[in-house]
Steps between C-alpha positions, in 0.01 A plus 500: 500500500803729535655720235826359368711801408803314372360331194385634162129523450275327251200707396332635812581202722677721751419273794643163587179313588464175691424189304170334591545296815833658594558605860433852617817704519593570861574865570656697783385860552716796606366836615659821626394796706665828406579726795392859448299421185125571531307182426153418636569130446670302778754247373293211642190613307697548179655152531155353562385655172812374324411150621152543347658603171723193511200279569315659207801418281480134609805511729545348844636733768726309740656783700569870529737752655509876542758763584485868597716715272633853519568477129524210253830320468644576156613140450224287651225751591498337846803456726755228431427342839133462412602347165708239684209429733262441207756279326538290814126431512490344154608157625216505754224644279601378155386816323547539123458878468549804723252783444573853622215733592675793329632566152862396461757625253634249246840496672339432839311204351823360355692546825222341706472202264874439530494532880184289549564258213134516397270714293399842630215718379346817637144612566472652154593173333243312709220746421582478130480121525157521664379742231626266228292215641179705523498693171265323259405752230729602216532851642583371847764263368664774295509732799649239731754383243617858446544549873691171526739577216561853629588355841710226343705727273718630786534154653633299209843352564734254341440135577746253635432131437422281795392770747221366721340839555419535132721804453841645545721798448680597184862412445788725606527854374658523156435136411272408216363150511190302403316629806552861404393437142184331623436789740515750217263283297259476795501878535417546132213250527356674805541851356331396176215331685443809716468713186251252349291491817500879528370523144225245573406682817484833321250347258296379797517850645371652174211254498419588861502870415252441216278314745530784750405755235188302414418476869550874553270583209233270643505692827503186714711574808779262596538381860833331575550253783839553665649339806760278652527152354244260647284782640194355322479713185410212270241370746346848512494523120323165487248611762417835338505394136405134513838423347693175525850632559726251676523591869722310741640563846852534359731785402460606137240234423389717207715734291314555177269804513127438466233761426126455544203736460286555808185697578496747788194622692283713275593301191839663436744274315867470594798285410673321787856384435727285714868601499811311604546483876773703667762377744779661699829530309314456171774455238553802277528265201141388557369854540664595170386187316141530629481867403225444241288314756567738788406798282140392559543635853580847370200487267253400771226734619516324838743271679365238738780433747427151632660428839513158667380616841561154649873503423735576791693736270192674356636846586845428354344354186279806460801731530684294236206537259489877551876526445463301178219729382726798567768335285243449224389865534150384582479600866273795420236295320162488680529206738258301716644262762333159529579307818449140392472160675259620765399138551846405630503750786413392853354841590413650158377846601774567755777354282391691190479825696849444641650437154318802360648718777848361433461585130357845573182431303271709722190305397571517126497125440267204445537176698402189302544129456544435129491125558166509684357798310455706818437877461546498122190717456662764724816476292311549173323807641831648611654428160210677331533799734876525438453491123228762525739741670731474201225586249417841360161660578302602192144579388392446141193502276554211262284480183288190467697416187807449722348245733833316479652772722222453755572126507872573532433730796282238670765234455816689591397806696282610789156651435362727770200634305335399172213681325343437162429835334377603160847540351659198657612338826635736764758328722691622800775299667860397455704344220851358466737754347537280189131547413462870572606602149216298344236668717651850510322623181167450679605645834249729672647801673392538864226760557718727709772503237243589232352777711842647567577492128172679419583773752834563334328535166 
């Protein structure tokens, strides 16, 4: 299940996968706690999440260690004494791979592999492996493959025959041998494949933009589900839209975005889209590769921030999501917080109120259970109210010949008053900004504005 950085790649088979029936690779986890570096995550919580990622990747965790650091060791990231301690435990635990909870430099990986005499990967490599297993659509596979190759490009190294770790360092400086020639060839293969994937992804991005343009012209608002991985976004999409998106109690169970049309109170139509889940230390390669998908967040009229209120790190996860939204320049989008998994709390009202206080929500949230369907009507009403705030108030007298505009208003806007008059249908209410231009020719000026204009004349 682990990326093998030392060998050339065939097609997009970036991962070395287990054969059917083979044993689970045994992994040892290593975490660090940086002194003086602000981090809401305790090292124990972060290692617990790393173990979940390993389990999702089909790996067996057999042990772990952690170390406080003033600053990372340039050679090993951790101290040499801790490296010796981890090496000494291999005979007892029989681990095959050591996984670090931080991103390592290529030289640190090489040095650690030599010192530990086993394969070493970092958190980024593990997350990429999990993404590779869970991307099923063509777009998802392209995005993950691009992220993998980008990560791999700086980690290619010459191979030495017979090394048990599956990799090795290049020969001495100034020497040119078969290993170096193969390394150069590997680099060309990877660089060429990155260019091909970028071109394919740009085509996907153009297609998405055409779809977005059609959606904007239709006036149907987009609501994007955002949240930490495994917060229940897919379950909520299924509950609200009657969809059949795969939903499991595992990290990154679903990666491929899904969009469904839903009806809000009053008959207003909206599109609800599920986006990839966030996680702390989300690899920059993935953010870049998933740019076309994540752009949906910046196009949304409303973000539903789904929080797993039953998780012991609910507050830390929420902060991670908000930091990710800031990085995506989407933090200022209208946002409604949804505290999910009400059914898993021992004291639902008290626990929800406590989490809301910790997040500073001041009552601006909806507590639900997506799995049981609890309080979904309240959520839909709040979604409708949030969308309404983002609409533009307008009054218009629409000729009977343009009944299509009346239907459009009923479907995508909010109608506060409707009168059938001799010249047409007089409507007062709110419309999405995308539809205002179609109705503007029939806009009725408010009485006070008309009276003021008459006075000036």
